[in-house]
N, C-alpha and C positions, 0 to 999 in steps of 0.2 A: 556651504558645508565645511566646518572646521575640522571634523574628524571623520574617519572611516573605519571600517572593520577589516582587519587583515585576515590572512588565510587561516590563522588559528583562532579566529573569533575575538581577537583583542583589539582595543582601540589604537589607532595610529593616525598621525597627522595626515590630512588630505594632501598636503604639499609633497609628501613622499611619493605620491603617485601622479604628480603633475607633469611628468616628463612628456616629451612630444610623442604622439601616437604614431603607429606605423601604418602608413597608407592613408589615402583620402577618406576611407570609410570611417576613420576614427574622428574626423573633424566634425565638431558639433555646430550646427547652424543655429542662429537665433530664430526661433519660430514665432510667428504672429499668433494671436489668439485663435483666429480662424483656422490656421494651419494645424494648431494643436488639436482643435475639435475634430477636424477631418482625420487626423492621425488616430485619435482615440476611437472614433467610429470605425476606422479600418481595423484597429486592433480588436475591437469588440467582435467584428465580423470574423476575423481570423481565429480568435480564441473560441468563438461559438462553433465554427465549423469543425474544430478539433474536439470540442466538448461533447456535442450531442451524440456522435457515434460512440465515444468512449462511455458516456452515460448508459447507452443501450447495452453495450458490451458488458459493463460492470454490473448492471441490473441482472442480466442473464447469468453472469458468472456467480454472483453472490446470492442468487435465488437458490442455488444448489443446497447449501446448508440449511436454508429456511425450509425448503421442501422436506429435507431429511428430518428436521425437528418436528415438522407437522405430522409426518408419518409416525415417528417414534412417540410423540406425545399422545397419540391415540391408543398406544399400547398400554399405558399406565404411568403413574408417577415415578415408580422405581426405575422403569426402563428409561424414562426421560432423564432422571437423575444420573443414571450410569452413563448415558450418552453425553450428558453435560460435562461430567468429569473427564471423559475421554477426549471430548472436543477441546476442553481447557488445555489439557496436556499437549495435544496436537498443535493447538494454536500458538503455544509458547514457542515452538520451534519453527512452525510454518511462517509466523510473522517475522521471526528473525531472518529467515531466508528471503522474505519479500523485501526487508530492509537491505539485506546484502545485495540484492539485485538493483538497488537504486543507483549503484555505480554505473551500471549499463545505461540507465536512463540519461544520466549526465553526459557520459562520454559519447553516446550515439547521437543525441540531439545536438551537442556542440560540434561534433564532427560533420554532421549533415548540414548544419547551418554554415559551416566554413567550407563546405564542398571538399573536405578531405576524405575522399571515399576509401583510400587505403586504410586510414584510421578506422573508419566505420566498419570495414570488412574485418580488420584485424581484431578489434575489440568485440565484435560479435562472435568471432571464432573463439577468442579467449574466454568469453562468458560461457560458451557451451562446454569448453574443456574444463573450466574450473568448477562448474555446477555439478559435475558428476561426483567427485570425491566429497564435496560438501554435502550433497544429498545423502550419500552413504552415512555420513556422521549423523545427520538429522534423523535418518531412519533408525539408527541405533538408539538415539535419545527417545524417540517416540515409543519404542518397544519397552521402555522402563516405566510406563504409565502406572501399572498396578502397584508395584512396590512404593513408588513415590507418593501415590494417593494415600496409601496406608500410613506412610511416614508423616503425611500432613494431617492425620487424624480423621480421615474419612471412613465411613462404614466399610468394613472388610468385604461384605458381599457386593456392595456397589463398586468398590475398587476392583474386585475380580472381574466383574462384568465390563467395567471400563477398560481393563487391560485387554480383554478379548476384542473389544470394539476397536481399540487403537491398533492392534496387530493387523486388522483387516484394512486399515487405511494406508499402510506402508506400501503395498504394491502400486498404488496410484501416485506415489511421490515423484518418481523419475519422469513419467510422461507429463505430470502436472507442471513441474519446473521447466522442462523443455518447452512446453506449450507457452509458458509465461515469457520465456526468452524470445521465442518466435514472435509473440504478440508485440513485444517491445521493438523488435527489429522492424516490423511493419509499421507500427505507430510512429516511430522516429522518422519515417519517410512519408508521413501523412497518409499512410494506408490504414485507415482506422475502421473501415466497414467490415473486413473479414471477421474481426473479433466479435462484432455484434451478431452476425449471422451464425457463426459457430456457437456462440452462447445460446442463441435461440434454439438451435437443434439439440444442443447438449441438455437443455432443460427438459425437452420432451423425452430424451433418452433417460434422464435421471428419474423422472416421475415413473416412467414405465419400469425401469429396473427396480425402484423401490417397491412398487406394488407387486411385481412378480416375485421378487426375492423374499419380501416380508410376509406376504399373504399367499401368493401362488405356490411357491416352493415350500413355504412354512418355516423359513429360517428366523422369523420374528425379528428381534432387535439386531441380530447379526447380519440381517439382510441389508440394512441401511449403509454400513461402511463399505460393503462389497459393491453396492450400487454407486457409491461415490467414486471408488477406485475405477470401476468400469467406465463411468462417465468421463473421468479424466483421461483415460486411454483413448476414448472416442474423440475428445477434443484435440489431443495430440495428433491423431491420425488425420483428422479433417484439416487442420492448419498445415500439416506437412503436404497433404495433397494439393492444397491451394498454392503453396510455395513452389512445388514442383511444376504445377501447371503454368505458373507465371515466372518461371526461372529466366526466360529470355528478357523480360522487362526488369528483372532484379539483377541482371548480370553485373552491373557496375558496383553493386553493394554486396554481392554474394560473399559469404564468409571465406576468408583465406587462412588456412591452418598451416602453421610452420613453427619450428622450434625456436627460431630467432626471436619471435615476439613474446616468448614466455620468459625472457630474461628479467632479472630483478629490477633493473632500471626502467623497464617498460611497465611492469606490474605495480610498481610502488604507488602511482596515483590511484590506480583502481582499488588497491587494498585500503588506502587511506579513506577513500569515499565509502567503500563497502563496509568497513568496520564501524565507522561513525554512523552510517545509515542503519546498520543492524542494531547497534546499541540504542540509537534514538528511537527506533520503532519499538524495540523491546521494552524500553523504559515506560512507554505509554501502555502498550498492549498487555504486558505482564501485570500491571497494576489492576487491570480489569479482571484478569483471571483470579487474582487474590480475592476480589469481591465475591466470586462464586464460591470459593472455599469458605469465606465468612458466612455467606448465605446458607451454606450447608449446615452450619452450626445452629441455625435458627429452627430447623425442622424441614420436613419434606415439602410442605405447602409453600413456605417462603422460598425454598430452593427452586421449586418448579416455576413459581411466578417470576423469580429473578432470572431464571434461565430463559423463559419466553421473552421477557423484556430485553434482556441482554442480546439474545439471538437476533431480535428485530433491529436493535441499535447497531449490532455488528454488521448485519446485512446492509444497512444504510452506509456504514463506514467503509466496508470492504468491497463494494461493488465495482471497483475499477481495475482494469488490467494493469499490472504494475511491473511487468517484466519485459525483457527485450527479446528480439527475434532470433531465430536460428535458420540454417539452410540445410538442404538435404545432401548436397555434394561436398566432399572434403578434398582440399588440395594441400598437401603437406609441403610447404615451402618456407621462405624466409620471414614471413610476417608475424611469427609468434615469438619474436625476440623479447628478451627480458626487458629491454628498454620500452617496449610497447606495453607490456603487461604491468609494469610498475604503476602507471596511472590507474589502471583498471583495479588492481588490488587495493590501492590506496582509497579509491572511491567505494569499492565494494565492501571492504571491512568497515569503513565509516558508516556506510549506508545500512549494513546489517545491524551494527550496534545501535544505531539511532532508531531504526524501525523496531528492533527487539525491545529497546528501552520503553517504547510506547506500548507495543503489543503485549509484552509480558505483564505490564501492570494490569491490563484488563484480565489476563488469565489468572493472576493472583487473586483478583476480586472474586472470581468463580470459586477458587479454593476456599476463600474465607466464607463465601456464601454457603458452601457445603458444610461448614461447621455449625451453621444455624439450623440445618435440617433439610430434608428432602424438598419440602414445599418452597422455602426461600431459595434453595438452589435452583429449582426448576423455574421459578418466576424470574430470578435474576438472569438465568441463561437465555430464556425466551426474550426478555427485554433487551439484553445486550446483543443478542444475535440480530434482532430487528433493528436496533440502533446502528449496528455495524453495517447491516445491509443498506440502510439509508445513507450512511457515511460514504461507503465505497461506491454506491450507485450515483451519487450526485456531487456532494462537496469534494470528495476525493477525485472524481472524474474531472472537475474543474481544476483542482490542484495538479492533476496529471497533465491536462492540457496546458496549464501555465508552465509547468516544468519543461514540457517539450518546446513550447513557443519561446520562453525566455532563453532556454539553452540554444535554440536555433539562432535567435537574434544576437545573443552574446557571442556565439561562434562566428557569426557573420560580421562582427565588430560594429554592432549598432546598439550601443548601450542606452541611448535615449528611448529607442523603440522598445527595448527589453523592459525598461522601467514602466513605460506606458502600458505595455501588455500585462505587467503585473497588476497595475492599478485596475484595469478592466476586469481582470480575473477576480479581484476582491468584490467588485460590484456585482458581477454575474453570480458568483457563488453565494453571496449573502441573500440576494433576491430569491434564488432558487430555494435556499434553505428556509426562508421565512414562509414561502408558499407551502412547503412540505409540512412544516410545524403546524400551520393553520389547519391542514388536512388531518394530521395524525393525532393531535391533542384530544379531540373528542371521541377517538376510536379505540380507547383502551379496552373497553368491554369486548369489542369485536376481536381485537388481536388476541386477547386471552382465550377466547372460545376457539379460535382457529388452531392454536397450538397445544391446547390441553383440554382434556375431558374432565379434569378435576376442578370442582367449583372453588375450592380454596385458592388454588393456583390462579384461576381466572380472575378472582377478585383482587389478588395481590398484584397481578400484572396491570390491571386497570388503574391501580394506585401508583404504580411505578412509571407508567407511560408519560404523565405530565412532567415528572422530574427529568426523565430522559430527554424530553423535548427541550427543556431549558439547557441541558447539557449539549444537545445537538447543535445549537446555535454557536456556542463557543468552539465546538469541534469543527464546524465548517470553517471558521476563521483560521483555526490552527492548521487545518489541512492545506489551505491555500498558502499560508506562511511556509509550510514545509515544502510545497511544490515549487514555489519561487526559489527557496534556498537550494533545493536540489538542482534546479536549472542552472544555478550559479556554481554548483559543485561544492556547496557548503553543508555537506552531510554532518560534519562535526558539530556545527551549531544546532542542527536539528536534534542531535543526540543530547546535548547539554540542556536544551530547552525541555526535552522530554523528561530528563532526569529531574529537573526542577519541578515541573508541573505535575508529574505523576508519582514520582517516588519520594520526593521531599514533601510535597503537599498532598496529592490525591490519596495515595494509599494510607499514609499515617492518619490523615484527617478522617478518612472513611472508617478506618478501624476504631478510632476514638469515638466517633459519632455512633458507631454500631454497638460497640461493647461497653464503653464507659458512659456515654450519654444515654445509652439504651434506646436508640432510634431504630434498631433492628436493621433490616435490609435497606431501609431508606437512607440510613447514615452513609452507606457505601456510595450511593449515587450522589448525595449532596457533597461528599468529600471530593468526588471526581469533578463535579461541576465547578467547584472553587478552583481546583487545580487546572482545569482546561482553560478557564478564563484568564488566569494568571499567565499561563503559557502563551495564550494568544496575544495578550497585551505586550508582553516582553518581546515576542517575535516581531510584532509590528514596530516596536521601538528599534530593534536591531536593523530591520530593513530600511527604516528611515535614515539610518546612519551609513548605509552601504555606499561606497564610491563605485558607481556603475562603470565609469571609465576604466578604473583599475581592474574590475572584474573581467572586462573585455580583454585587457592585456594578459590576464592570467591564463585565459583559454589558449592564447598563442603559445605559451610555454608548455601547457599540457598537451596540445595537439602536435607539438614538434617532435614528440618521442617516436613517432612512426616514420620510417624512411619511405617517402612516396615513390611509387613506381608508375603512378598514373598522373596525367596532367591535372593540375588544380583547375576546376571549371570556374567560369564566371558565376557570381552569386545568383542563386535561384530565388532569393528573397528580394522583393521589390523595394525601392528606396523608401517608400512610405511605410514600410513595416509589414506590408502584405506579402503573400506568398503566391508564386505562380503555380505551386504544387498544391492543387486542391486535394481534399481527402478523396482517396481512390477506393474503388471496390476491388 
């Protein structure tokens, strides 16, 4: 390897990083072919153990909006269109927050892999502190849904209903993001089962709340957002109870709150990762929301069909817990120093920007779909929601497992094992996605009927599903690219890849194919398919050039910002790349 990628994503000579490594763990042995095969098998086992509980957790989590769309779609096409516009606006900011929290993913997994439990506790506490004011800002942005939808040319009546819908989502934001942080906290310690069980119970509560508030109480459309907010509160309470009940076993990683760790020098790495992560995710997601706005211009039927298809795609995409854990007890001491929070802010801002760059692109597609009329908007929303559900429940779960595993191994100074873990993640993710596509492709008619009672919307959804399946394969590769890069702390690269694939290619091409070439709602999806495959190819090219030894050295510098008050434990990761810490209940 003659070149590598430096911290800013630029090419640099590999010789710059060829300095002697610190400690015997950095020494790379020459593996025989048999040893490499054994190592890859072990990595496949380790990644799979992390992946399947995360898949279950994300399926349950991302079923919530799918259930909401199913209830709302039966009320009528106008109700579904209003909910679609509100969901678009909410997703613009929610997905930015998810990207923002990728900083926690990187810092916690690397700290845990290095057995720097002081770092782990401090960054968990910092995440919980920082999330509060950031959520307040997001809540204010969500409240602006109605005026912004009118500004984007949407039907005034639909915009007014969307505004009321979005207001009722705000009460669930604080418990939702705290729950996401708590989930990350547990997942980074290989405790992945609680999220799956809580998601299962939450789905039951959500369906019950939807039925009771929409039909039982007679609130109609406005019952759905209240059901979502109540369900998020239930999730937060359940995971808090779990953590309190298991506090004794979590005592070594319990969050430590102190002013010292909120100093600028500590927070800089967090902000760097968080901003890049937020921008990167927004670049992709916002482009999809634009397609919904475009679909709205085509009419009610294309909008409804687009909404159904997009809802399904989004369900696939977003079904994975993406945030970090929190704890119930607070101790105000020295570990919130600015020097500790600096890495957190650095990662968090990068992560937020990267995630927002991706997510916002999807939301923009919804706005564009809205310009096509109610039917295109509804069809686009359903399709995107479904695709997002598939993404988050499966490929994103594999990417999340890859992020955790790569981060742990890099933190433990095992670059070769981290690289092999990344390779096995690609294999596992692609196999799972191919199986899903084979199941979904012939089911377009069924999906349309599940989410809408309008025949025009149903027909349009059935035509969008095959295109969304083509898109999903590229989305799977892209999600694993992003997961591996986040494990390395490269949220900035995720952001720029999302900008290229979704904002430079996806959104413009989709708009041109929709309005200039006159492909209608189909143009939006073909534009994004082209963008996602370009992003995937470039992401793989970047990862092939990464100097894994240098990435391991970078984690030493990042983790050194917290002053340790606990002894550094011996590695909990086995030399072969396996982990003694099995996924726990």
